[in-house]
N, C-alpha and C positions, 0 to 999 in steps of 0.2 A: 581502620579502613582495610578492605580486602581488594587489592588491585585486580583489575580485569586481566586475565591471562589469555592473550590471543592464541588461536589455534593455527597450526601450520597445514599447508596443503602439500600433497605429493608433487614432485617435480617431473613425473612421468607424462608421456603423451602430450607434450606441449605443442606438438606439430599441428594439432587441430586448431587451436586458437590462433597460432601464427598464420596459418593458411587463411582462416576466416577473416582475420584482421586485414590481410592483404587484399582479399576480395572485396570487403566492405570499403576500404580506402579507395580501391579502383573504381567502385561504383560511384562514389562522390566525385572523384576526379573526372571520370568519363562524362558524367552528367553535369559537371560544373555546379554542384549544389553545396550549400552551406549545411553543416550538421545541426544547426540551431533552428530557431523558429523562422517561419516564413509568413507571408501575408495571411494565409489561411489560419495559421496559429494565432496571429494577432486579432483577427476577426473573432475567433473562438474565445479568446481571452475576454474581449469586450462583451460578448454574449453571455458568458458564464457569470461575470461580475454583475451584469444587468439582471440576470435571472434571479440573483439574490437580492440586489439592492432596490430594483424597481418595485417588486411587491411590498417591500418594507416601506418605501416612500409613499406608495399608494395607501398602505395601511395607516400611516401616520398623518396623512394630509387630506384624504378623500371624505372624511366624515362618515365612514361606513358604520352602520348599526347592526348589520346581520352577523351573527356568530358564524354562520356557514360560509359566508364570503370571506371572513377573516381566516377560517380554517383552510379554505382553498388557497389563500395567499400564503399561509404558512407552509402548505405543501410545496408551492412553487419555490419558496425560500429554501426548503429542504433539498429540492432538486438543484438549486443554486449552490448550496453548501457542498453537496457531493460533486457537482460540476467543477467548482473551484478547486476542490481537493484533487480530483482525478486529472483535470486538464490544464491547470495553471500552476498551482503551488507545487505539484509533484515534479514537473519538469524543472521549475525554478530551483527547488531545493536540491536537485541532482546536478545543477549547473548545466542543464541541457537547454534551457530556454534561450540563453544569450551567451555570446562569448565575453560579454562584459559582466564581471562578477558582481558589480553593484546592481545591475538590473536583476540578476538572479536573486540577490539578497533581498531586495525590496519586494519583488513579486513573491518570494518565499514567505514574506511577512503577511501575505493575504491569509495564511493559515491562522495567524494571531487575530486577524480582523474577524474571522468567523468562529473564534472561541478557543482554538487549540494553541500549540506552541511549536514554532518552527525548529527551535534548537533541539528540543526533546525528540521531535520527529526525525531529524537528521541522524541522531545517534541511534534511535531504535531502528529506523528503516535503512538509511544509507550504510551505517557502520555494522550493525548486528545482523539485520535481515539480509542485505545484499551480499555481505561477505560470507556469512555462515548459514546460508539458507537451509531451513529444516533441521538444524542441529538442536536437539533438545537442551534446554537450559541456557542457550546462547541466543538463538533466534526467538525473540519474544512473541513473534506471530504464531508460533506453533508450540510454545512451551506451556506448562501447566498454568491455567488461568481459572481460578475459582472452580466452577463445576464443569469446565470444558477439558476434555482430553483430546488433543489435536494431533498426537503422534503416538506410536506404539511404545515409545520408551518412557513416556510420562507415567507417574504413579497412577494406579487404577483405584477408583472408588465405585461402590455399587451403583451410585446414581448415574454414572457414565453410561449405563445400559440404556438410558432413556435420552441421551443427548441428541440423538438424531431427531427427536421430537421437540425438545425444548430449546434447541439451539436457534431455530429460526426466529421465534419472537424475541429472543434475547439479543440477537444480532443488532436489532434496531437501537439498542442502548449504547452503542459504541461511542459515538461522538458526544452524547450527553455525559457519559462517564469521563471522557477526556476533559470536558470543560470543568467539571467540579472535583474530580478525584485524581485521575490518572496522571495528569501533567505534574501535579505536586509530588505524588509518590515516585514517579519516574525520575524527576530531577534530583530528588533526595537520594535515590538509588544510584544514579549515574555519578553523583558527587562522591558517594561513599565508595563506589567501585573504582574511582579514579578515571572514569571515562570522560568527564568534563575536562579534566586536565589533559587527557590523552588527545583530545581533538583541539587542544589549545584554546579552550574556552575559559571564561572567568566565572566561577560559581556566583560571586557577588553580583556581577552584571546580569547574569541570567536569572537570578532570583528577583532582581529588581524588574527586569523585563517581564517576567512571568506575572508578578503582582500588578504592575501597571497595565499590561495588556488585558489581563483578566478583568480588572476593575473597569477599564474603558469598555470592554466588550459587554459585560453584564449591565453596565450603566445604559448603553444605547439600545441593547437588544432585549432587555428584560425590565429594568427599572423605569426607563422613559415611557414605554408603552403602558406600564401599570399606572403611571401618573397621568398620562394624557388621553388614553383611549377610554371610551365609555363602556368598559367591561369590568367585571370583578377581577381582583388580582389573580384568583385561581384560574379564571378563564384565560387570562393573558399567559399565565404560566403553562397551561395546557397547550396553548398555541406554540409557545417556545419549545416545549417538549415534543410536539408533533413535528415541527420543522427538523429537529435533531433526530427524531426517530426515523423519519424518511431518509435523511442523509446517512445515518448510521447503517440502516439496513442495506441501502444501495452500496455503500463502500464495502461492507462485509461480504455481500454476495458477489462482488467483483473480485476482491482479493483472495478469498478463501478457496475457490475452485482452481486457482492457479498453482497451489502448493499442497493443499490438504486433499489428496485424491488417492485412489487405490493404486495408481501407477507410480506416484512419487516415492522416492526413497528418503529415508531419514537417517543420514550417516551418523556414525558414532566414532569419535576420535580414539586412537589407540593409546597405549600407556605413555607414549611420548608426546601426547597432545597433537598428533598428526592425523589428518583425514586421508582417506584412502585414494582419493582422486585429486587431480589438479583443479584449480578454481573454476575454469571454464567447463570442464566435464561435470563438476559438482553442480553447476547451474543447470546444465542440460538434464541431469538426472532428477533434479528436485523441482522442476518447473514445467508448467503445461499451458498451452494456448487453447483458445476456444473462440468459436464464432468469427473466424478470420475473414469470412466472405461478406459479413454484414457491415456495410459502409456506415450507416447511421449509428449503429451500436458502437462501432469502433470510434466514431467521432465523439460521442458523448463520454465514453469511458476513458478518453485520453490514450487510446491505443493500448491500454493495459490488458486487452485480450490477446495481444502479441507479447505475452509475458516473457517468453524465451528470449526474444530480441531485446526486450527491455533489460533483462538481467545480464545479458552478455554485453550490452552497449548502453548502460544507464545514462551516459552523458550525451547521447544523441537524442534530439527532440523526437517525440513520439510520432510526429507527422510523417516520418520516414520509415516507420517500422513495417508497414505493409509491403513496401518495395524491397526491404531488406529480408523479409521472411523467406522468399524462395532461395536466396543465397545461403541463409543459415540452414535451412532444411536440407538443401542439396549437399552442403559441406558436412553436415552431421551424418547423413546417410553414407556419404563417401568414406567417412572415417569409422563406419560401423557403429555409430551412436544413435540412440533413439531421438525422435522428435515428437514428443507427446502433444496431441491436440484433439479437441472435440469439435465436431462440425457445427454444433449449435450451442447457444448459451444454456438452453434448457437441459441438454444432455450433460453439460458441465455441472450444472446444479444437481442433477440427479446423481452423478458420480460422486460429488462432494457429500451428498446425503448418505450414500453407501459407505463412504469412508468414515463418516461420523458413527455410523452403526458398527462398522468394523472395529474402530478404535475404542468403542464402548464395550467391546468384548474383552474380558480379562485375559483371554488366551490368544489374542490376535498376534500374528507374526509379522515382523517388519520385512519389507522388500529389501533384499540385499543391495548394498551400495556398490559392491565390487562388480567389475565387468571382466571376469577372468577369461572369457572366451575371445575377447578382443585382442588383436595383435597390432603392433605398430604398423602404420601405413607408410610405405616407402615414398 
């Protein structure tokens, strides 16, 4: 076993996050608001679950004979998978949905219901990504993955020159790979690296949960339709694949433009395993917002277009991010820090495409993580 070695953050310029915390706390106190889910969030939860399950129930009970109608229902299910992941499971697994840990735990298991694994996700996302954002070989979201080079410190291969072209169709495979491959390989890796033990998990229990939940999911989502629906097995499998392709593509194009951009920095720890900035400034430098004025877009993507607010306050429910954004932006600018954002989602996608092309160049240069021109604010 090779134990996971945590990185350390610099202890300089902590005044920024101290001030920001005070202002955010004052906002909730002044408006007498709870940091967790409100009625708007509960309605959204019911909608996202229905968006996935209602098309499935119709598919199984309405006696539909048309392949095209079935394909349409599968697309709706894909929207539901992404919606549950973005707007329900995400908050729950961060402990942001409710102050009751049991509620968060059970809503987090909605990820298992749609084919993935909540325990793995918490390690990959909460522990590795949210702590060590954009650090190569630690944050798995930007580390070397097959034929993707998502940061300038990852090893370069000639094929990376074309990733700005082939990345887009491959993004749709994300949740499909989770279901059949990634969860198994990740749990094995986390057990080997000591991360399961580090988060006080039981490897035996999580392997059992993984096997049982995958079996139940594939039984109802794939095997049952193959047995009961009047379609060939391969047509049912293609419908299953279509649902996951829609979900995978949506999730990828929401998460990637928040960190893999030409603005983002990709910090490298020094010889003492220490990163150059403190944790909060690290999040500011590695994260980007987009389309913050679009109400319906923000609603569907679970406020994750307010990615800066989410990274600084992951245990606050996303329904509050829009109101917190002016506070975060003003405080960042006051302390001489950047607040990266794009006005529209299309511009964010375009910038992400440029970064894919940039990182596909063998000679690309990383944006420096240091802010030497900044001085302590009194």
